[in-house]
Chimera marker file (.cmm) of the C-alpha trace (Angstrom):
<marker_set name="trace">
<marker id="1" x="-270.774" y="-30.022" z="99.686" r="1" g="1" b="0" radius="0.5"/>
<marker id="2" x="-269.105" y="-29.183" z="96.410" r="1" g="1" b="0" radius="0.5"/>
<marker id="3" x="-268.205" y="-32.108" z="94.196" r="1" g="1" b="0" radius="0.5"/>
<marker id="4" x="-264.697" y="-32.669" z="92.870" r="1" g="1" b="0" radius="0.5"/>
<marker id="5" x="-265.836" y="-32.354" z="89.278" r="1" g="1" b="0" radius="0.5"/>
<marker id="6" x="-267.529" y="-29.049" z="90.014" r="1" g="1" b="0" radius="0.5"/>
<marker id="7" x="-264.418" y="-27.817" z="91.852" r="1" g="1" b="0" radius="0.5"/>
<marker id="8" x="-262.186" y="-28.881" z="88.974" r="1" g="1" b="0" radius="0.5"/>
<marker id="9" x="-264.435" y="-27.163" z="86.480" r="1" g="1" b="0" radius="0.5"/>
<marker id="10" x="-264.250" y="-23.965" z="88.587" r="1" g="1" b="0" radius="0.5"/>
<marker id="11" x="-260.399" y="-24.158" z="88.620" r="1" g="1" b="0" radius="0.5"/>
<marker id="12" x="-260.369" y="-24.717" z="84.814" r="1" g="1" b="0" radius="0.5"/>
<marker id="13" x="-262.517" y="-21.616" z="84.314" r="1" g="1" b="0" radius="0.5"/>
<marker id="14" x="-260.251" y="-19.547" z="86.522" r="1" g="1" b="0" radius="0.5"/>
<marker id="15" x="-257.147" y="-20.677" z="84.627" r="1" g="1" b="0" radius="0.5"/>
<marker id="16" x="-258.841" y="-19.974" z="81.261" r="1" g="1" b="0" radius="0.5"/>
<marker id="17" x="-259.952" y="-16.529" z="82.456" r="1" g="1" b="0" radius="0.5"/>
<marker id="18" x="-256.402" y="-15.785" z="83.696" r="1" g="1" b="0" radius="0.5"/>
<marker id="19" x="-254.870" y="-16.800" z="80.350" r="1" g="1" b="0" radius="0.5"/>
<marker id="20" x="-257.401" y="-14.688" z="78.527" r="1" g="1" b="0" radius="0.5"/>
<marker id="21" x="-256.669" y="-11.744" z="80.731" r="1" g="1" b="0" radius="0.5"/>
<marker id="22" x="-252.979" y="-12.101" z="80.102" r="1" g="1" b="0" radius="0.5"/>
<marker id="23" x="-253.558" y="-12.290" z="76.324" r="1" g="1" b="0" radius="0.5"/>
<marker id="24" x="-255.723" y="-9.166" z="76.353" r="1" g="1" b="0" radius="0.5"/>
<marker id="25" x="-253.072" y="-7.272" z="78.322" r="1" g="1" b="0" radius="0.5"/>
<marker id="26" x="-254.985" y="-6.637" z="81.555" r="1" g="1" b="0" radius="0.5"/>
<marker id="27" x="-252.988" y="-5.465" z="84.551" r="1" g="1" b="0" radius="0.5"/>
<marker id="28" x="-251.546" y="-7.765" z="87.189" r="1" g="1" b="0" radius="0.5"/>
<marker id="29" x="-254.007" y="-6.466" z="89.799" r="1" g="1" b="0" radius="0.5"/>
<marker id="30" x="-256.968" y="-7.270" z="87.546" r="1" g="1" b="0" radius="0.5"/>
<marker id="31" x="-255.704" y="-10.791" z="87.100" r="1" g="1" b="0" radius="0.5"/>
<marker id="32" x="-255.175" y="-11.102" z="90.900" r="1" g="1" b="0" radius="0.5"/>
<marker id="33" x="-258.783" y="-10.031" z="91.406" r="1" g="1" b="0" radius="0.5"/>
<marker id="34" x="-259.944" y="-12.713" z="88.993" r="1" g="1" b="0" radius="0.5"/>
<marker id="35" x="-257.970" y="-15.292" z="91.000" r="1" g="1" b="0" radius="0.5"/>
<marker id="36" x="-259.819" y="-14.095" z="94.135" r="1" g="1" b="0" radius="0.5"/>
<marker id="37" x="-263.127" y="-14.561" z="92.481" r="1" g="1" b="0" radius="0.5"/>
<marker id="38" x="-263.847" y="-10.839" z="92.123" r="1" g="1" b="0" radius="0.5"/>
<marker id="39" x="-264.780" y="-8.892" z="89.035" r="1" g="1" b="0" radius="0.5"/>
<link id1="1" id2="2" r="1" g="1" b="0" radius="0.2"/>
<link id1="2" id2="3" r="1" g="1" b="0" radius="0.2"/>
<link id1="3" id2="4" r="1" g="1" b="0" radius="0.2"/>
<link id1="4" id2="5" r="1" g="1" b="0" radius="0.2"/>
<link id1="5" id2="6" r="1" g="1" b="0" radius="0.2"/>
<link id1="6" id2="7" r="1" g="1" b="0" radius="0.2"/>
<link id1="7" id2="8" r="1" g="1" b="0" radius="0.2"/>
<link id1="8" id2="9" r="1" g="1" b="0" radius="0.2"/>
<link id1="9" id2="10" r="1" g="1" b="0" radius="0.2"/>
<link id1="10" id2="11" r="1" g="1" b="0" radius="0.2"/>
<link id1="11" id2="12" r="1" g="1" b="0" radius="0.2"/>
<link id1="12" id2="13" r="1" g="1" b="0" radius="0.2"/>
<link id1="13" id2="14" r="1" g="1" b="0" radius="0.2"/>
<link id1="14" id2="15" r="1" g="1" b="0" radius="0.2"/>
<link id1="15" id2="16" r="1" g="1" b="0" radius="0.2"/>
<link id1="16" id2="17" r="1" g="1" b="0" radius="0.2"/>
<link id1="17" id2="18" r="1" g="1" b="0" radius="0.2"/>
<link id1="18" id2="19" r="1" g="1" b="0" radius="0.2"/>
<link id1="19" id2="20" r="1" g="1" b="0" radius="0.2"/>
<link id1="20" id2="21" r="1" g="1" b="0" radius="0.2"/>
<link id1="21" id2="22" r="1" g="1" b="0" radius="0.2"/>
<link id1="22" id2="23" r="1" g="1" b="0" radius="0.2"/>
<link id1="23" id2="24" r="1" g="1" b="0" radius="0.2"/>
<link id1="24" id2="25" r="1" g="1" b="0" radius="0.2"/>
<link id1="25" id2="26" r="1" g="1" b="0" radius="0.2"/>
<link id1="26" id2="27" r="1" g="1" b="0" radius="0.2"/>
<link id1="27" id2="28" r="1" g="1" b="0" radius="0.2"/>
<link id1="28" id2="29" r="1" g="1" b="0" radius="0.2"/>
<link id1="29" id2="30" r="1" g="1" b="0" radius="0.2"/>
<link id1="30" id2="31" r="1" g="1" b="0" radius="0.2"/>
<link id1="31" id2="32" r="1" g="1" b="0" radius="0.2"/>
<link id1="32" id2="33" r="1" g="1" b="0" radius="0.2"/>
<link id1="33" id2="34" r="1" g="1" b="0" radius="0.2"/>
<link id1="34" id2="35" r="1" g="1" b="0" radius="0.2"/>
<link id1="35" id2="36" r="1" g="1" b="0" radius="0.2"/>
<link id1="36" id2="37" r="1" g="1" b="0" radius="0.2"/>
<link id1="37" id2="38" r="1" g="1" b="0" radius="0.2"/>
<link id1="38" id2="39" r="1" g="1" b="0" radius="0.2"/>
</marker_set>
């Protein structure tokens, strides 16, 4: 079972990746794919 700390770290990484994607001007669909855990 996943721990709360690991889960939180995963969320933090997703948020950071999303912000980076927005800053680099990636499309909305790409950001949505990141949210879904896809690359």
